[in-house]
Backbone as JSON Lines, residues from 0, in Angstrom:
{"i":0,"aa":"M","n":[-21.98,50.57,-20.87],"ca":[-21.79,50.19,-19.42],"c":[-21.08,51.29,-18.52]}
{"i":1,"aa":"D","n":[-21.45,51.35,-16.89],"ca":[-21.11,52.21,-16.69],"c":[-20.08,52.12,-15.48]}
{"i":2,"aa":"I","n":[-19.12,53.11,-14.92],"ca":[-17.85,52.54,-14.48],"c":[-18.18,51.5,-12.6]}
{"i":3,"aa":"S","n":[-19.57,51.67,-12.15],"ca":[-19.79,50.49,-11.44],"c":[-20.33,49.42,-11.74]}
{"i":4,"aa":"S","n":[-20.68,49.26,-12.83],"ca":[-20.83,47.96,-13.37],"c":[-19.76,47.11,-13.94]}
{"i":5,"aa":"R","n":[-18.79,48.06,-14.51],"ca":[-17.18,47.31,-14.46],"c":[-16.84,47.04,-13.59]}
{"i":6,"aa":"R","n":[-16.75,48.2,-12.01],"ca":[-16.28,47.38,-10.99],"c":[-16.96,46.14,-10.38]}
{"i":7,"aa":"K","n":[-18.06,46.21,-10.53],"ca":[-19.04,44.8,-10.0],"c":[-18.04,43.55,-10.61]}
{"i":8,"aa":"F","n":[-18.17,43.65,-12.25],"ca":[-18.1,42.8,-13.11],"c":[-16.3,42.23,-12.91]}
{"i":9,"aa":"L","n":[-15.39,43.2,-12.32],"ca":[-13.95,42.64,-12.18],"c":[-13.81,42.03,-10.87]}
{"i":10,"aa":"T","n":[-15.01,42.6,-9.84],"ca":[-14.95,42.28,-8.25],"c":[-15.48,40.77,-8.63]}
{"i":11,"aa":"V","n":[-16.62,40.62,-9.16],"ca":[-16.98,38.88,-9.21],"c":[-15.84,38.32,-10.33]}
{"i":12,"aa":"S","n":[-15.53,38.49,-11.36],"ca":[-14.51,38.29,-11.78],"c":[-12.92,37.53,-11.16]}
{"i":13,"aa":"L","n":[-12.38,38.52,-10.19],"ca":[-11.28,38.34,-9.94],"c":[-11.7,37.46,-8.09]}
{"i":14,"aa":"A","n":[-12.99,37.24,-7.85],"ca":[-13.4,36.24,-6.98],"c":[-13.27,35.11,-7.23]}
{"i":15,"aa":"A","n":[-13.84,34.98,-8.65],"ca":[-14.34,33.83,-9.3],"c":[-12.4,33.24,-9.35]}
{"i":16,"aa":"L","n":[-11.86,34.1,-10.26],"ca":[-10.28,33.51,-10.16],"c":[-9.76,33.48,-8.99]}
{"i":17,"aa":"A","n":[-9.81,34.01,-7.99],"ca":[-9.33,33.49,-6.49],"c":[-9.68,32.45,-6.08]}
{"i":18,"aa":"T","n":[-10.88,31.71,-5.85],"ca":[-11.68,30.5,-5.77],"c":[-11.08,29.99,-6.39]}
{"i":19,"aa":"A","n":[-11.35,29.83,-8.24],"ca":[-10.28,28.61,-8.75],"c":[-9.1,28.06,-8.21]}
{"i":20,"aa":"A","n":[-8.31,29.8,-8.13],"ca":[-6.88,29.02,-7.69],"c":[-6.89,28.5,-6.19]}
{"i":21,"aa":"G","n":[-7.56,28.69,-5.43],"ca":[-7.59,28.57,-3.99],"c":[-7.6,26.98,-3.99]}
{"i":22,"aa":"G","n":[-9.05,26.63,-5.29],"ca":[-8.99,25.02,-5.11],"c":[-8.13,24.2,-5.75]}
{"i":23,"aa":"A","n":[-7.12,24.56,-6.64],"ca":[-6.33,24.17,-7.22],"c":[-5.26,24.22,-6.41]}
{"i":24,"aa":"T","n":[-5.18,25.07,-5.44],"ca":[-3.69,24.53,-4.73],"c":[-4.53,23.75,-3.79]}
{"i":25,"aa":"L","n":[-5.3,23.74,-2.95],"ca":[-5.82,23.26,-1.84],"c":[-6.08,21.61,-2.01]}
{"i":26,"aa":"Y","n":[-6.8,21.35,-3.21],"ca":[-7.16,20.18,-3.78],"c":[-6.26,19.04,-3.46]}
{"i":27,"aa":"P","n":[-4.52,19.19,-4.27],"ca":[-3.87,18.39,-4.39],"c":[-3.04,17.93,-2.52]}
{"i":28,"aa":"L","n":[-3.44,19.02,-1.58],"ca":[-2.58,19.1,-0.57],"c":[-4.14,17.87,0.41]}
{"i":29,"aa":"F","n":[-4.96,18.1,-0.13],"ca":[-6.13,17.32,0.26],"c":[-6.04,15.74,0.1]}
{"i":30,"aa":"R","n":[-5.82,15.54,-1.19],"ca":[-5.76,14.38,-1.67],"c":[-4.6,13.48,-0.81]}
{"i":31,"aa":"Y","n":[-3.23,14.25,-0.84],"ca":[-2.16,13.88,-0.41],"c":[-2.14,13.23,1.19]}
{"i":32,"aa":"L","n":[-3.16,14.4,2.22],"ca":[-3.19,14.31,3.7],"c":[-4.44,13.14,3.9]}
{"i":33,"aa":"A","n":[-5.87,12.85,2.84],"ca":[-6.48,12.22,2.93],"c":[-6.4,10.81,2.79]}
{"i":34,"aa":"P","n":[-6.64,9.99,3.36],"ca":[-6.35,8.43,3.5],"c":[-6.96,8.26,1.98]}
{"i":35,"aa":"S","n":[-6.36,6.53,1.43],"ca":[-6.89,6.32,0.17],"c":[-7.91,5.81,0.37]}
{"i":36,"aa":"R","n":[-8.88,6.08,-0.61],"ca":[-10.21,5.07,-0.47],"c":[-9.84,3.42,-0.89]}
{"i":37,"aa":"S","n":[-9.27,3.58,-1.86],"ca":[-9.1,2.01,-2.35],"c":[-8.41,1.03,-1.24]}
{"i":38,"aa":"A","n":[-7.64,1.73,-0.2],"ca":[-7.25,0.98,1.03],"c":[-8.3,0.09,1.47]}
{"i":39,"aa":"E","n":[-9.44,0.8,1.69],"ca":[-10.97,0.36,2.17],"c":[-11.78,-0.05,1.54]}
{"i":40,"aa":"S","n":[-11.4,-0.27,-0.22],"ca":[-12.15,-1.19,-0.97],"c":[-12.57,-2.54,-1.05]}
{"i":41,"aa":"G","n":[-11.77,-3.42,0.14],"ca":[-12.42,-4.76,0.28],"c":[-11.53,-5.38,-1.38]}
{"i":42,"aa":"Q","n":[-10.73,-4.73,-1.9],"ca":[-10.2,-5.72,-3.28],"c":[-9.81,-6.84,-2.61]}
{"i":43,"aa":"K","n":[-10.3,-8.11,-3.88],"ca":[-9.67,-9.73,-3.29],"c":[-9.21,-9.6,-4.82]}
{"i":44,"aa":"I","n":[-7.72,-10.5,-4.37],"ca":[-7.11,-11.3,-5.26],"c":[-6.92,-12.57,-5.24]}
{"i":45,"aa":"T","n":[-6.81,-13.49,-6.47],"ca":[-7.07,-14.7,-6.9],"c":[-5.83,-15.34,-6.93]}
{"i":46,"aa":"L","n":[-4.85,-15.69,-6.32],"ca":[-3.52,-16.45,-7.24],"c":[-3.49,-18.19,-6.76]}
{"i":47,"aa":"Q","n":[-2.81,-18.7,-7.74],"ca":[-2.77,-20.29,-7.48],"c":[-1.91,-20.79,-6.72]}
{"i":48,"aa":"L","n":[-2.21,-21.93,-5.87],"ca":[-1.22,-22.4,-5.08],"c":[0.02,-23.28,-5.8]}
{"i":49,"aa":"A","n":[-0.02,-23.07,-6.97],"ca":[1.37,-24.11,-7.76],"c":[2.14,-22.75,-8.14]}
{"i":50,"aa":"D","n":[1.41,-21.55,-8.3],"ca":[2.38,-20.56,-8.35],"c":[3.4,-19.82,-7.44]}
{"i":51,"aa":"I","n":[3.39,-21.1,-6.11],"ca":[4.14,-20.43,-5.51],"c":[4.67,-21.85,-5.07]}
{"i":52,"aa":"P","n":[6.47,-21.65,-5.02],"ca":[7.27,-22.7,-4.5],"c":[7.22,-22.75,-3.05]}
{"i":53,"aa":"E","n":[7.61,-24.05,-2.66],"ca":[8.06,-24.49,-1.41],"c":[8.77,-23.92,-0.84]}
{"i":54,"aa":"G","n":[8.95,-22.86,0.44],"ca":[10.32,-21.97,0.75],"c":[10.09,-20.32,-0.26]}
{"i":55,"aa":"G","n":[8.9,-20.28,-1.11],"ca":[9.12,-19.27,-1.94],"c":[8.22,-18.13,-1.42]}
{"i":56,"aa":"A","n":[8.02,-17.16,-2.32],"ca":[7.08,-16.0,-2.05],"c":[6.57,-15.69,-3.43]}
{"i":57,"aa":"K","n":[5.18,-15.17,-3.31],"ca":[4.52,-14.4,-4.89],"c":[4.23,-13.06,-4.23]}
{"i":58,"aa":"Y","n":[4.79,-12.06,-5.29],"ca":[4.22,-10.61,-4.67],"c":[2.97,-10.06,-5.69]}
{"i":59,"aa":"F","n":[2.65,-9.22,-5.14],"ca":[1.38,-9.11,-6.05],"c":[1.01,-7.65,-5.5]}
{"i":60,"aa":"E","n":[-0.23,-6.75,-6.27],"ca":[-0.45,-5.7,-5.6],"c":[-2.01,-5.72,-5.02]}
{"i":61,"aa":"L","n":[-2.55,-5.33,-4.03],"ca":[-3.63,-5.36,-3.38],"c":[-3.92,-3.76,-2.85]}
{"i":62,"aa":"N","n":[-5.17,-3.44,-3.39],"ca":[-5.64,-1.91,-2.91],"c":[-4.77,-1.33,-3.11]}
{"i":63,"aa":"G","n":[-3.72,-1.14,-4.28],"ca":[-2.95,-0.16,-4.76],"c":[-1.7,0.05,-3.57]}
{"i":64,"aa":"T","n":[-1.43,-1.58,-3.21],"ca":[0.11,-1.39,-2.34],"c":[0.4,-2.83,-2.73]}
{"i":65,"aa":"A","n":[1.83,-2.95,-2.33],"ca":[2.66,-4.35,-2.86],"c":[2.22,-5.16,-1.72]}
{"i":66,"aa":"A","n":[1.69,-6.21,-1.75],"ca":[1.53,-7.64,-0.45],"c":[2.42,-8.91,-1.13]}
{"i":67,"aa":"V","n":[2.24,-9.76,-0.04],"ca":[3.69,-10.79,-0.56],"c":[2.77,-12.01,-0.27]}
{"i":68,"aa":"L","n":[2.65,-13.29,-0.67],"ca":[1.94,-14.48,-0.15],"c":[3.12,-15.57,-0.04]}
{"i":69,"aa":"V","n":[3.49,-16.06,1.19],"ca":[4.61,-16.37,1.47],"c":[4.02,-18.47,1.36]}
{"i":70,"aa":"K","n":[4.79,-19.47,1.39],"ca":[5.16,-20.53,1.54],"c":[5.86,-20.93,2.28]}
{"i":71,"aa":"S","n":[6.0,-21.33,3.38],"ca":[7.33,-21.76,4.37],"c":[7.53,-23.16,3.81]}
{"i":72,"aa":"K","n":[8.92,-23.6,4.13],"ca":[9.13,-25.06,3.94],"c":[8.43,-26.25,4.51]}
{"i":73,"aa":"S","n":[7.77,-25.83,5.13],"ca":[7.12,-26.46,6.17],"c":[5.62,-26.66,5.49]}
{"i":74,"aa":"G","n":[5.48,-25.65,4.21],"ca":[3.89,-25.77,3.51],"c":[2.99,-24.82,4.08]}
{"i":75,"aa":"S","n":[3.3,-24.13,5.19],"ca":[2.08,-23.25,5.46],"c":[2.52,-21.85,4.96]}
{"i":76,"aa":"L","n":[1.48,-21.69,4.93],"ca":[1.42,-20.22,3.92],"c":[0.75,-18.86,4.8]}
{"i":77,"aa":"A","n":[1.42,-17.44,4.21],"ca":[1.19,-16.5,5.04],"c":[1.0,-15.11,4.23]}
{"i":78,"aa":"A","n":[0.11,-14.15,4.39],"ca":[-0.16,-13.33,3.56],"c":[0.52,-12.07,4.44]}
{"i":79,"aa":"F","n":[0.98,-11.11,3.69],"ca":[1.66,-9.51,4.18],"c":[1.55,-8.69,3.35]}
{"i":80,"aa":"S","n":[1.62,-7.5,3.85],"ca":[1.92,-6.34,3.27],"c":[3.34,-6.61,3.15]}
{"i":81,"aa":"A","n":[3.84,-6.24,1.78],"ca":[5.13,-5.84,1.55],"c":[5.74,-4.72,2.05]}
{"i":82,"aa":"V","n":[5.38,-3.84,2.27],"ca":[5.75,-2.73,2.84],"c":[6.06,-2.75,4.33]}
{"i":83,"aa":"C","n":[7.52,-2.16,4.2],"ca":[8.36,-2.53,5.67],"c":[7.48,-1.08,6.36]}
{"i":84,"aa":"T","n":[7.3,-1.48,8.1],"ca":[7.11,-0.47,8.96],"c":[8.05,0.56,9.06]}
{"i":85,"aa":"H","n":[8.74,0.63,8.64],"ca":[9.92,1.48,9.37],"c":[9.6,2.46,8.38]}
{"i":86,"aa":"L","n":[10.16,2.82,6.87],"ca":[9.93,3.7,6.56],"c":[9.37,3.33,4.96]}
{"i":87,"aa":"G","n":[8.98,2.33,4.68],"ca":[7.62,2.29,3.75],"c":[8.15,1.36,2.4]}
{"i":88,"aa":"C","n":[9.43,0.92,2.74],"ca":[10.57,0.12,1.38],"c":[9.27,-1.08,1.47]}
{"i":89,"aa":"I","n":[9.85,-1.7,-0.06],"ca":[9.39,-3.12,-0.38],"c":[10.22,-3.93,0.13]}
{"i":90,"aa":"V","n":[9.59,-5.2,1.21],"ca":[10.79,-6.03,1.71],"c":[10.92,-7.03,1.13]}
{"i":91,"aa":"Q","n":[11.98,-7.83,1.03],"ca":[12.56,-9.13,-0.21],"c":[12.63,-10.32,0.67]}
{"i":92,"aa":"W","n":[11.84,-11.28,-0.08],"ca":[11.69,-12.71,0.49],"c":[13.2,-13.29,0.29]}
{"i":93,"aa":"Q","n":[13.96,-13.33,1.4],"ca":[14.98,-14.32,1.56],"c":[14.85,-15.73,1.71]}
{"i":94,"aa":"K","n":[14.98,-16.31,0.56],"ca":[14.3,-17.89,0.56],"c":[15.42,-18.66,0.97]}
{"i":95,"aa":"G","n":[16.58,-18.78,1.39],"ca":[17.6,-19.56,2.2],"c":[17.48,-19.1,3.61]}
{"i":96,"aa":"Q","n":[17.1,-17.95,4.16],"ca":[16.98,-17.81,5.58],"c":[15.62,-17.96,5.88]}
{"i":97,"aa":"D","n":[14.56,-17.86,4.78],"ca":[13.23,-17.72,5.5],"c":[13.0,-17.01,6.15]}
{"i":98,"aa":"Q","n":[13.3,-15.43,5.82],"ca":[13.06,-14.5,6.05],"c":[12.5,-13.25,5.3]}
{"i":99,"aa":"F","n":[12.4,-12.03,5.63],"ca":[11.91,-11.04,4.89],"c":[13.33,-10.1,5.01]}
{"i":100,"aa":"L","n":[13.96,-8.88,4.41],"ca":[14.72,-8.52,4.35],"c":[14.22,-6.93,3.95]}
{"i":101,"aa":"C","n":[14.52,-5.74,4.36],"ca":[14.33,-4.67,4.01],"c":[15.35,-3.98,3.72]}
{"i":102,"aa":"P","n":[15.82,-3.61,2.08],"ca":[16.87,-3.26,1.74],"c":[17.11,-1.9,2.27]}
{"i":103,"aa":"C","n":[16.36,-1.19,2.59],"ca":[16.67,0.15,3.15],"c":[17.39,0.4,4.31]}
{"i":104,"aa":"H","n":[17.32,0.03,5.05],"ca":[17.71,0.06,6.64],"c":[18.26,-1.48,7.42]}
{"i":105,"aa":"G","n":[17.98,-2.68,6.39],"ca":[18.33,-3.92,6.81],"c":[17.42,-4.64,8.01]}
{"i":106,"aa":"G","n":[16.29,-3.97,8.09],"ca":[14.94,-4.62,8.87],"c":[15.09,-5.88,8.61]}
{"i":107,"aa":"L","n":[14.99,-7.0,9.3],"ca":[14.46,-8.46,9.34],"c":[13.58,-8.77,9.62]}
{"i":108,"aa":"F","n":[12.46,-9.5,9.04],"ca":[11.31,-10.38,9.49],"c":[11.27,-11.34,9.35]}
{"i":109,"aa":"S","n":[10.4,-12.67,10.33],"ca":[10.07,-13.84,10.14],"c":[9.15,-14.04,9.06]}
{"i":110,"aa":"V","n":[9.05,-15.39,9.04],"ca":[8.47,-16.22,7.92],"c":[6.55,-15.44,8.51]}
{"i":111,"aa":"A","n":[6.59,-15.04,9.92],"ca":[5.62,-15.04,10.72],"c":[5.05,-13.26,10.38]}
{"i":112,"aa":"G","n":[6.06,-12.34,9.45],"ca":[5.98,-11.23,9.89],"c":[6.54,-10.5,10.94]}
{"i":113,"aa":"A","n":[6.59,-11.09,12.09],"ca":[7.39,-10.81,13.28],"c":[9.22,-9.68,12.78]}
{"i":114,"aa":"V","n":[9.2,-8.71,14.0],"ca":[10.32,-7.95,13.5],"c":[11.58,-9.12,14.24]}
{"i":115,"aa":"L","n":[12.9,-9.24,13.65],"ca":[13.9,-9.77,13.97],"c":[15.12,-8.73,14.1]}
{"i":116,"aa":"A","n":[15.27,-7.86,13.4],"ca":[16.26,-7.17,14.0],"c":[16.05,-6.2,13.18]}
{"i":117,"aa":"G","n":[16.84,-4.94,13.36],"ca":[17.06,-3.82,12.67],"c":[15.57,-2.59,13.38]}
{"i":118,"aa":"P","n":[15.53,-1.69,12.51],"ca":[15.0,-0.46,12.82],"c":[13.03,-0.57,12.81]}
{"i":119,"aa":"P","n":[13.0,-1.22,12.14],"ca":[11.24,-1.57,12.18],"c":[10.27,-1.69,13.18]}
{"i":120,"aa":"P","n":[9.27,-0.8,13.65],"ca":[8.77,-0.61,15.01],"c":[7.94,-1.69,15.16]}
{"i":121,"aa":"K","n":[7.08,-2.46,14.2],"ca":[6.3,-3.21,14.5],"c":[6.15,-4.41,13.24]}
{"i":122,"aa":"P","n":[5.53,-5.5,13.38],"ca":[5.84,-6.43,12.56],"c":[5.12,-6.02,11.24]}
{"i":123,"aa":"L","n":[5.08,-6.84,9.9],"ca":[4.33,-6.38,8.92],"c":[3.13,-6.82,9.2]}
{"i":124,"aa":"E","n":[2.08,-5.89,8.37],"ca":[0.74,-6.43,8.22],"c":[0.67,-7.69,7.84]}
{"i":125,"aa":"K","n":[-0.65,-8.15,8.91],"ca":[-0.81,-9.43,7.87],"c":[-2.14,-9.22,6.98]}
{"i":126,"aa":"L","n":[-2.31,-10.02,6.0],"ca":[-3.52,-9.9,5.04],"c":[-4.05,-11.2,5.39]}
{"i":127,"aa":"P","n":[-5.73,-10.95,5.44],"ca":[-6.47,-12.56,5.5],"c":[-6.55,-13.01,4.03]}
{"i":128,"aa":"F","n":[-6.74,-14.29,4.29],"ca":[-6.52,-14.92,2.99],"c":[-7.67,-16.66,3.05]}
{"i":129,"aa":"V","n":[-8.15,-16.81,2.2],"ca":[-8.38,-18.41,2.42],"c":[-8.22,-19.27,1.4]}
{"i":130,"aa":"V","n":[-7.81,-20.61,1.38],"ca":[-7.74,-21.66,0.34],"c":[-8.84,-22.18,0.01]}
{"i":131,"aa":"S","n":[-8.8,-22.22,-1.32],"ca":[-10.0,-23.29,-1.3],"c":[-9.62,-24.06,-2.86]}
{"i":132,"aa":"G","n":[-9.18,-24.89,-2.66],"ca":[-9.28,-25.98,-3.67],"c":[-7.7,-25.85,-3.79]}
{"i":133,"aa":"D","n":[-7.1,-25.19,-5.56],"ca":[-5.76,-25.08,-5.95],"c":[-5.5,-23.54,-5.9]}
{"i":134,"aa":"S","n":[-6.63,-22.4,-5.46],"ca":[-6.6,-21.22,-5.75],"c":[-6.45,-20.91,-4.41]}
{"i":135,"aa":"I","n":[-6.01,-19.61,-3.58],"ca":[-5.87,-19.01,-2.8],"c":[-6.7,-17.38,-3.02]}
{"i":136,"aa":"V","n":[-7.34,-17.01,-2.47],"ca":[-7.92,-16.06,-2.38],"c":[-7.76,-14.74,-1.07]}
{"i":137,"aa":"V","n":[-6.98,-13.86,-1.4],"ca":[-6.32,-12.79,-0.35],"c":[-7.32,-11.47,-0.58]}
{"i":138,"aa":"G","n":[-7.48,-11.08,0.53],"ca":[-8.27,-10.02,0.78],"c":[-9.52,-9.83,1.71]}
């Protein structure tokens, strides 16, 4: 092997190594910045109506994020993303007050998901659901 073929081999090897290092660096950055495909997957979850007490809530995971189904004291149902619109904390259902509380900064949301107090800039995201007999399909 002469010197020019060694030099060519080293150049190709270094180029391949640099490409692999660049890919290994950029791929995690891309995955972090790109929107999650699972949020668009249209996943559905079925819950039993009996699992939700009147005035209570049932938390579950939908498309990789926390969600909640609430049955108000009047018996009406509502489904929301359980992620606070302020900084992404998981809201907690306050059964006695019929409202959601964000434990991070004290944001309050009504049983309809509307902002009552605190720093959240917009209401909780509503999720579509269908009641079919004794079950509820969310998503």
